[in-house]
Structure formats: structure tokens, C-alpha cells
N, C-alpha and C positions, 0 to 999 in steps of 0.2 A: 247021542243024536246032536245035531250041531245046530249052534244057536238061529239059523233061518231056518233047519226043518223044525225046531220048535214053535217058534213065532209064524211058520206055516198052517203047523198041526193046533195051534191054537186059534189064528183066523177062521181056520176053518170048521174050530168051534164058535164061532161066532163071537170071540173076545175080541172088542175093537179097541182095548188095551193093547194086544199082540200088536195090530195093524198101526195103532201110534206108534210103538216101538219101532217097527219096522220104517214107519217116516221120516222117524228122525233118527234112523241110524244112517240110510240112505239119502237123505234129501238134498246134503252139501255134497256130494260128489255127483249127484243128476243135475242140480240145479247150474253148475258149473261146466258139467257136457254140453247141458242144453244151452248157455248162454255162448258158452264158445262156439258152437254152431248156427244161431239164431240171431246170434249179434245185438239183442234187443232184452233188456231187465224183466218187461212186459212179457212181451213173446216169452222167456224162458220160465217164469214162473207160473204162465200158464201151461205151457208145456210140462212142468214137474206136475202139477195139480191133475192135471189129465193124466198122464203117468200114471200117477198112483189110483187114482179113479179105474182105468183099465186093469191095473194088476189087480186090483180087489175083487174085478171081475171075474177073473181068471185065476184066481188064486187056487179053485179046485181041480184046475189044468197044470197049475205048474210042476215041474220035478222036485219035490223037496230037497232029493238027495245031493243036489250038486251049491254052487254058490247061488246067490240070486240076483247078485250084483251084476254079472255079464247079461240075464235075462231082462232087468229092470233098465239098463242102457240101451237094451235093443227096443224098448218100447222108446226111449228119450230119444236114441239116434234118430228114430223114424219120424216121432212125433217132429222135434227139431228141424228136421231137413224140410219136412212140409211149411213148417214156419219160416224157414228162408227162405226157402222156394216163392211160398206168398206174397214175403215183406221184399225178396229181390233186395234185400241186406248184405252185403258181407262184411261178418264181422271186426273189429280191432280190439272186441275186449276179452284179449287172451293174454290177459299181465303173465298170471299164473304161467301158464306153457310158454311165453315168452322166457320169465326166469330161468322154467327149466333146461329151454335150449339153450340160453345166452352164458348160462352158469355153466364151463368146464369142469376138471376134477382140479385147473390150478387156481379157478377163480373163485371168489366166496361169493356167498347170498348178496353179501352188503356193498362187495364192488358190480356185481351182475343189475342189482337195484338201481344204483348210483347212477349206470348208463346212461342217459333219459334217451341218446338218439339213437343207439344201438337199438333200445326196444321199441322204439316207433323204426325205423327202419326193418326189424325183424316180423314187426306185426304187419307192416303193409307186406312182406311178402308172404308171411303166411295167409293173410285173407285175398291174396291174389290167386293162392293154388286154388281149383278147382274143388269144388267140395268133396268128392270122393276121396281125393290126397289130402284135404283139409281135415274128414273123419278119421285118416288113419295114424296122421299128426297127433292131432287130439287125445284119440283112444290111447296109442301108443305112450307118447312123450306125458301127457297131461294127465291120463285117468293110469298108466302105469300096467293096462288090462299085456296079457301074453297073447301072439300071432295067433293062438288057436281061440282063445278068447276073442279078440277080433271078427276072427274070421265067422266064430258062432253070431256075435251082435249085428256083423253086416251080413249075415246068410250068403259067404262066397267060400272058394276056395283059401285056404292057407298060403297057399300060392300066389293067388290072386293078392292076398292080402302084402304077404312080402313085397311082390311085383310094385303094387301102389306106392307102400313106405318107401322103397327106395327109389321110385321115380320122384316121390314128395320128395327125398330129400336132395335128389339132383337137382328138380328146382328153384330148392332153397339155395343149397350152393350156386347155382349159376346166378338167378337172381342176385343172391346177396356179394356173389364175386365182378358181376356188373355196376354194382351200387356207387358210386363215385366218391360218397360221403364214409366209405370203409374202409381200413386196410384189409389187403389180400387173403389175409391169416385166421380171419374171422371167418371166412366162408367155409373152409374146410371143419371148423367145428360143429359141423350139423351133420350127424350122420347115426344109423342107426346101427351098424353093426358092430 
């Protein structure tokens, strides 16, 4: 029995300590996903709280044989998209995502973090993406989900995820390539293949 399956079984038998363990296991990645989508700490905290309330209410219906992370992220993505739409605020709170996109194989994390201007430019480019394209960038680069897991989270075919990810990377390359503050080679570092 996996750790998640054991937690679900304990939660189903009204073990609140198991639910607290579940919360602590997943709160950080779920919060960061909500923050990257909603763009506001307060909204992200509300999304996280609502996610766990919904998860607790649906624990009897969850398939405990598969990892819970994609299921919980599906809930968070839906709630965060609703929050972002309500607030009409496109986030620039994408620091870790930007670090991952900026840091190529030859770049150290320290050098990527030191380049504040590049981070700002990339943050603007990611924030300018449509919500559906920003979602796949966040889930693929920031959370490290596979294409199949993203398809599950977004309830769409894998081919749609591939297409959105490709279009998002093309849009980022175009945006970064057109930005006069950058040197041309940086724009081509953004790729998902």
C-alpha cells in the first residue's frame, strides 16, 4: 500500500491526524501552483484552504491506488483559475518557475538568480500568456508533471497538452526574441522538448 493510499484509508476511518499529514505533505506545491495562477498570496491561501475542504469532502470517492498529487492539483487549478478570473489579475509571482526556465544546463542557479532583469523580462512574458498556456507552463516546468498528468489535471487529451505547451514555448520564444533588453540567444533557451 502506498503512503497516499494509507493516508486515504486512515482519513476514511475518520483519522484527523492522517488528514493533517496529507495537508502538510501537499500544502507547499499546491500553494505555489495556486500562487502562480492566481497571482495573489491571499487568493492562493484561500484556494489552498478550499482545496483541502473539497478534498476532505470527496475522500470517499478518490481512487487511492493512484498518487493524490494530480487529483489535488486538479482541484487547485480549477479553484485558482476561478480566483484569477474573478480578480482579473495576471501574476508576476512566478519566481521559482522563472528560475527553472532561466537556468539552462550550463547556468548555475546562483547566476540565474542574480540576473534580475532577465527574471523580470521572463516574468512579464509568462504573465502575458493566455491562462491555458500559462497553466501548462506552470504544471510542466514548475511542478514537473508529465504530459499525461497534466491532461488529467486539465481534463483534456494529451495531444491538447502537447499543443498548448508547444504554443506557449513558441509564444515565449517570440516574446523574448522581440524584447530589445535581451540578447537573441536567451529566447531560444525556452523549449519543452
